[in-house]
KOLFIVEX-196757 format. One record per atom (N, C-alpha, C, CB): x, y, z. Coordinates in steps of 0.02 Angstrom, whole numbers, plus 50000, padded with zeros to 5 digits. Each point is the difference from the previous one (the first is absolute). Glycine has a CB too. Example, Ala and Ser with C-alpha at 12.3 -4.5 7.8 and 13.67 -1.06 7.14 Angstrom:
2
506604971650390 499555005950000 500455006050000 499054994150062 500775011249902 500425005950003 499615005550037 500594996849892 
end
This chain:
256
522015119350179 499295000949950 500065000649932 499545005550083 500524988549873 499815002049928 499625006449966 500024988950016 500355012149934 499785006449973 499014997850008 501415003749893 498494989650066 499394999349995 499295000250050 500794995349927 499625003650136 499684999050044 499555008450049 501004987049986 498615016050035 499855006450035 500094995650045 499275009349949 500514996650120 500084997950058 499275002650017 501384999950021 498324995950008 499434998250055 499884999350054 499924997249946 499755008650077 499705001750079 499494998150003 500445008550024 499244986450006 499424997250022 499725001750060 500334992549940 499105014450101 500024995750066 499194995350023 501015011050045 499334986550003 499694997150004 499395000550078 501024994949905 498365005650110 499965005850034 499534995250064 500065012249886 499864978250087 499904996150065 499525002450036 501054997350008 498875000050041 499035003550028 499945005650036 499584989650019 500675017549945 500015007050012 499595001549941 501135002250064 498525004749948 499865004949966 499365002150016 500724996949923 498995008050088 499045003949990 500195005149969 499244998150108 499965003849866 500145002549932 500145008050000 499234990349953 500655011450091 499995008650034 501114996449995 498195006050140 502214990849890 500385000749994 500594998349936 499375000650107 500264993149864 500284997349957 499845005749918 499874986250089 499855020349907 499855003549963 500595006250006 498714994950004 501365003950070 500675006850004 500734996449969 499485006650137 500384986449892 500764998149965 499864997349932 500604996650111 499055000349846 499905000449931 500405005049969 498934996150017 500635011250016 499765006349936 500974999450004 498385011650027 502174988850064 500564999249982 500284996649940 499915001450101 499884992849911 500634995149949 499805003849933 500064985350059 499445014649918 499615002249939 500405006149967 498824996150055 501355009150018 500115005649976 500995000749968 498725004350099 501414988149969 500755002250010 500344995549924 500045001050169 499354992849823 500464997549942 499745002249962 500404991350021 499345013449941 500045001149920 500665004450005 498595000049954 501765001750095 500645002750010 500814996749972 499175003650098 500614990149911 500334994749996 500484999649912 498904994550105 501525002849909 500194997149917 499654995249981 501055002150004 498904998149944 499234994449972 500384992449994 499175010349902 501534988150131 500374995050001 499614995850072 501225006849930 498674999250140 499724995350050 499045001749995 501405000550094 498654993449912 499154999249992 499774996850077 499974996649847 499455006550168 499864998950069 499284999750011 501035005350030 498904992150014 499444993650012 499724998750099 500834992249867 498445009250136 499774996650075 499424994050007 500265012350038 499904985049989 499634992450012 499545001850071 501164990349945 498015011050029 499725000450053 499414994950023 500435010849975 499344991050065 499574995150033 499394999949953 500435002050125 499364993849852 499374999649963 499645004549997 500014991650017 499685009250039 499435003350002 500245008249971 499434991150110 501305011749885 499745007149975 500535000649938 499555006650128 500484986049850 499995000949919 499535004649934 500354988850052 499155012749970 499605002249971 500175009850015 499144986250011 500945015550055 500345006350033 500835002949954 499364994350139 500855000849852 500794998249964 499785001649924 500554988450086 499145007849895 499725000149961 499785008449953 499804987650078 499755013449962 499915009949998 500525003250003 499125000850057 501474997049992 500595006650018 500344996349956 500075005750130 500244991449830 500505001049961 499744998549963 500804999550040 498665001749912 499724997549920 500605005249981 498384997049983 501815003049946 500425004549980 500565001950016 499245001649985 501104997250075 500745001350034 500214991749969 499805009950142 500954992549870 500464995849989 500104995650036 500355006449956 499244991050109 500264996450063 499254992749953 500565013450162 499974979449887 499464993449975 499925000050064 500324991849893 498975002350103 499905000350090 499664990249946 499475019450123 500524980949969 499634991849989 499924998350072 500624994849882 499404997050116 499674997450076 500624996350025 498614997949974 501065002150075 500784994950054 499804992449993 500255009450121 499224985849840 499854994349969 499704997849962 500204999750058 499634998049926 499304993649943 500114994850012 499865004149898 499324996050110 499924990849998 500234995249951 499095002650044 500974990749946 500074996949986 499434996949951 500795001650091 498715001449931 499414996449956 499925009249960 499154986250102 500505007449857 499685005249930 499295003950043 500324989549866 499015007250155 499685000550023 499784994050043 499955008649923 499254994350111 499564993550037 499985000350081 500414991849899 499575002450117 499845004150084 500464998850059 498804998549976 501615008050006 500824999150053 499555007750015 501654991749938 498485007650113 499515004950043 500835004050030 498474990750049 501475015349952 500495006049987 500515002749958 499764997650078 500354993849869 500455000949954 499945005749970 500074989949990 500555012349971 499755007349958 500494995349931 499925015950111 499474984849837 500384995249920 500605005749998 498754993849898 501505004550071 500585004349914 499525005349986 500604988449913 498945011250035 499545001649953 499845006150029 499604989149959 499965009650128 499825004649997 500515006350028 498954992549996 501545006550051 500515005749989 500395003949935 500074993950096 499744999049849 500305003649943 499425006549959 500814986749984 498675010650050 499435004449990 499905007450040 499534988249977 500885013450033 500415004150073 500265006449953 500604988150095 499655011449846 500775001849969 500724994350032 499475015349999 500404983050032 500614998350037 500644996749959 499144998550094 501315003149917 500604993349966 500344996950050 500335005949898 499744995450172 500474992450011 499334996850066 501845005149982 498794989950027 499474997850065 500684994150013 498245001849964 501685000050094 500624996450041 499854993050018 500335010850054 499734984149905 500254993150039 500354996550040 499765001149943 499844997050132 500584995250014 500655004050076 499814995249828 499975011150183 500505001350051 499924997950041 500225006949978 500324995250072 500114997150048 499524995750069 500805008749942 498944997850066 499334998350041 499564996249975 500075009050042 499504991749914 499714994349934 500204995450048 500215003849860 500364995250105 500424991150008 500004996050068 500895004549920 499335001050137 500034999250081 499074998750015 501345010450032 498294995049930 499655000450062 499484996049969 500335011450063 499374990349874 499464994049961 500354996049973 499145006149970 501394988450036 500214994449978 500035002349943 499634992050067 500575011249886 500125000749939 500314996349963 499895007850029 500024985149925 500604996850006 500325000849939 499644992650079 501145006649875 500365002049937 499564999549944 501054996350041 498644998149967 499344998549949 499325003049995 500494990950013 499505011750045 499605005750000 499705005349949 500574997450083 500165004249968 500265007849971 500215001549928 500435000750109 499854992649883 500144998749893 499065001449963 501294984850008 498315012650033 499455000049968 499575005950000 500134989250019 500135014550025 499705009550015 500485002149961 499545002650130 501004996049857 500345004849939 499624998549924 501304999350067 498754994849933 499454995949920 499385004249992 500224985950024 499355015750025 499525003750010 499965007049981 499964992550073 500525010949964 500205007549986 500374999649950 499995004450102 500424991849868 500155002749939 499284998749932 501504997350050 498324997149966 499264998349954 499435010050030 499984978050027 500005024649991 499625002350025 500345007349972 499554990250100 501255009649876 500115005249973 500595005350050 498694997349939 501644998150122 499765005550052 500964997450006 498185001250074 502205002149936 500634997450028 499934997150054 500545007149955 499914986950056 499994997550084 500675001250023 499144990149993 501105013950060 500464998650036 500064995250052 500055009149966 500354985850016 500144995650012 500425001050088 499904996749847 499835000850203 500535001850054 500434993650023 499205009750043 501524989449948 500104994950046 500535000450076 499714994549876 500205003450156 500465002950022 500554992150100 498875017649919 501374982850102 500284996550041 499955002150067 500614997349916 499384998350122 499865003350078 500394999750033 499164998350008 501325004450046 500414998250037 500364996450016 499555003750007 500124990349999 500204992850031 500224996849938 499134998550102 500625002249829 500344997749935 500665003949981 498824996949960 500965010850056 500625003249974 500594997950058 499305011049933 500704986250108 500395000050045 500214992250008 499485011350048 500004983649911 500284993250003 500245000749901 499004991650133 501355013549842 500215000849949 499404996849931 501295000250080 498235000049945 499524997849940 499545006449920 499774990250139 500515015249894 499675004749981 499674999449905 500855006450115 499844992649858 500004996449927 499674993749969 500945004950019 498944992450031 499704992749992 499375002950009 500864990450047 498905016950005 499425000350028 499595004149951 500454998450118 499885004149853 499545007049944 499984996549932 500565013050053 500204981149930 499464998349945 499814996549986 500205004149971 499644990650072 499534997149989 499215002149996 500904994150038 499195014150000 499265001850007 499985002649927 499785003450139 500635001749822 500055001749953 499744995849949 500765005850051 500034986649937 499774996949945 499114996549994 501464998050001 498244999650059 499464998850005 499645004649965 500234994650091 499625014149916 499785004149949 500194996049919 500205011750094 500604990349921 500335000349907 499654992149970 501605007550022 498274990050013 499864992749970 499304998749965 500744996050093 498735007949930 499305002849968 499915001749988 499714999550011 500975004349960 499665005549947 500475001049911 499595008150141 500074992649819 500385001149932 500635005350014 498824997949925 501645000650055 500355006349983 499965007749968 500324990350005 498915011949975 499945003949976 499255001550054 500834997549871 499004999350190 499894998550038 500505004750081 499534988649895 500945007350109 500575001850012 500175004150023 500084996049948 500085008049987 500465008949998 499595005150001 500884997149927 498144998850101 499595006550020 500084999250087 498975000749878 501274995650145 500034997550070 500685009850029 499864978049972 499915025450097 500345000050052 500174997850058 499785004649950 501074994050068 500054996250047 500035004250060 500484991649930 499565008150130 500045003450042 500744995650069 498395005349948 502264996550050 500054994350058 499895004550078 501024991049917 498945007350118 499435001450074 500164994350045 498865005149936 501824999250083 500494992250061 499275003550057 502174998749994 497804994250039 499355000350067 499885002950053 500024992749978 500935007050037 500395000050047 500055008149998 500604987249993 499085015649947 500335009750001 499435004349996 501114998949925 497974995150057 499675002550025 499535002750047 500484996949938 499455009750058 499805003950050 500555000250078 498704996949933 501825000050065 500344999250054 500455006250006 499894987449994 500065018249955 500665005150013 500394997849962 499975002850106 500374990449894 500524996149964 500235001349951 499674993850035 500795006849917 499924999649914 500574996849980 499385010549977 500364986250004 500774994649968 500595005749966 499104987449946 501655009950033 500205007549992 499994998649940 500685004950090 499665002749876 499874999249922 500344990149953 500255018550011 500454982850040 500414995349971 499604993450019 501195007150009 498554991250041 499484993350025 499474998949919 499865004250172 499635003149827 499645000749954 500074997149945 499885007550047 500504996049921 500634998349933 500204992249993 500645012050026 499434987050028 500334992449975 499624996249994 500835000350043 498214998749993 499284998750006 499965002849914 499535002250161 500385002749829 499685001649924 500584998349972 499135009750004 501304989549977 500284997449950 500044991249980 500545011650030 499314986550005 499464992650031 499714998849922 499425003750156 499915001849900 499424999649975 499955001049915 499685004050124 501125002549849 499975002549933 500284992349946 500315015750050 500054981049998 500154992849959 499404995449982 501074999950063 498725000050002 499514998549986 499444999849942 500485001950089 499245001449927 499735007149935 500504998249889 500145014050171 500314989049858 500504999049940 499834993149953 500975006250080 499034987449982 500284992949974 499424999949957 500704993050100 498565009549909 499424999849957 500095002849956 499374999050061 501165006449926 499855002049912 500335006649998 498734994349973 501515013149987 500085004350009 499595004550043 500514996449914 498735002850036 499225003850005 499994997350121 499044995449792 501024999050208 499645001950053 500674999550057 498604995349955 502085004650010 500565004950046 499865006150000 500864994049979 498695009350002 499935006650001 499485002750030 500544999449917 499234996850131 499365000750073 500065005350035 499974989150026 499885015350006 500115003350059 500184996250044 499355006949978 501264994050047 499954996650089 499955006450066 500974988449954 498605011250089 499745006350035 500504996750063 498485004749949 501764997350099 500095000450066 499805004650054 500704995449948 498644998450094 499515002350049 500264997650069 499014999549915 501075005950136 500274998850075 500325003350019 499984992149999 499375013150037 500435007150040 500255002549965 500254997450085 499875004849847 500155007549948 499685005650042 499884994649867 500805007650140 499775006050035 500385004949959 499774995450124 500145015149861 500385004249986 500594999449993 499355003950034 501134994450029 500455000150022 500384990949948 499455010350141 500404986349832 500244993249993 499905000749922 499674992750122 499715009949851 499574998349939 500715000549939 498515006350048 501554998649969 500575000249921 500724997750013 499425011149952 500854986950107 500314994149989 499704993949986 500615005150059 499044993849933 499744992649997 499815001949925 499494995050135 500405007849833 499545001249949 500755001949943 498545005350080 501884996949959 500695000549924 500344991150007 500645017650019 499034978350006 500194994050011 499834996249913 499715000850161 500904994649810 499965001949933 499164993649973 501845004649982 497944991350095 499244996549998 499465001750002 500404995250033 499805008049990 499595005050064 499445003849938 501275004150117 498034996749859 499835004049968 499345004650031 500614992349912 499595007150171 499505006350000 499554995250074 499865006749826 499404996650229 500154997450048 499124996350004 501245009350055 498614986949979 499624998450033 499815003750059 500334991649946 499155012850075 500015004650053 499275002450041 501065003449928 499384991750130 499464999650061 499765006450044 500534988950007 499805008650052 499555008450035 500425005449985 499454995650113 500975003949831 500365008549991 499545002849967 501204998749987 498364997549944 499465001849988 499515003449999 500404995350007 499345005250070 499605001550019 500145006250017 499664990050017 500775012749999 500525008650000 500125001449927 500844998450116 498785007249863 500335001349936 500505005649998 499014995749952 501285005550090 500515003150022 500604999949992 499404999950047 500364989349979 500524994349984 500144998049938 499714996350088 499725001149878 499844994549961 500225008449945 498844986050064 500935018549920 500355003549961 500935001849986 498745002950031 501464994350042 500715001450004 500314993749986 499915009450080 499694985249891 500244991449987 500075000949940 499424992350075 500045013549880 499724996449934 500665009649967 497954989450018 502315014350025 500535004349986 500584996649992 499515008250055 500644985649998 500474998850007 500144993749933 499915005150141 499364994549845 500314992549944 500305004649927 498764987950038 500655018649960 500235002649954 500815003449994 498725000449999 501684998750044 500475004250018 500524993849991 499385010450083 500324982749887 500624997849975 499974995149935 500385001750122 499085004849815 500014997549959 500675001749964 498794999150012 
end
């Protein structure tokens, strides 16, 4: 990691959480995060019904929060959608866009993901733009082509100033929720490719944080985070267990 880029660890709760459980988890995360070096930033992306609770419990802490998606629309007759501006009203700073589960289960196209990233930026949120390949695509040798198209579609819609404000998360689909993880070398190779695409847009864009997401655990986090182009993690299942999530945050701190 270059000196300019800090470490960022963001928890993605997915479709999990209950008010009582959330309170315990958020309190533990806030307390532990306050003891981390300032070069390690921590965030949680929660289901939208819990944004108010998260804002209440994390206000004044060093932990940022956000949503797991935002609508491509500003407002209107779009039942069930949540606009980026709505999320921002709860003090959020992050919005995940293009997670592989959204791409797969909701048929989200690269173009739609790009629009959502723009909406998040306009609302003052930092979009965490997810890219990743399936096992079939990896075995076919098309990983770089797949993630390259996914990232380029977003960058093409953004100005240089806007592009410099995003975060990218590489999440190999075959490693999400499967217990499998890319080796540190495999992850670094893709991160280096993504970094090359970002640098090609300009030095400012080249400094964008690129996170790894895909079965990150306390026992593999430090090796992953020590790779030169891996700036932290987008953490799924392990973010629901305070002890595991905080161990991953500490692993990020150990690599500074």
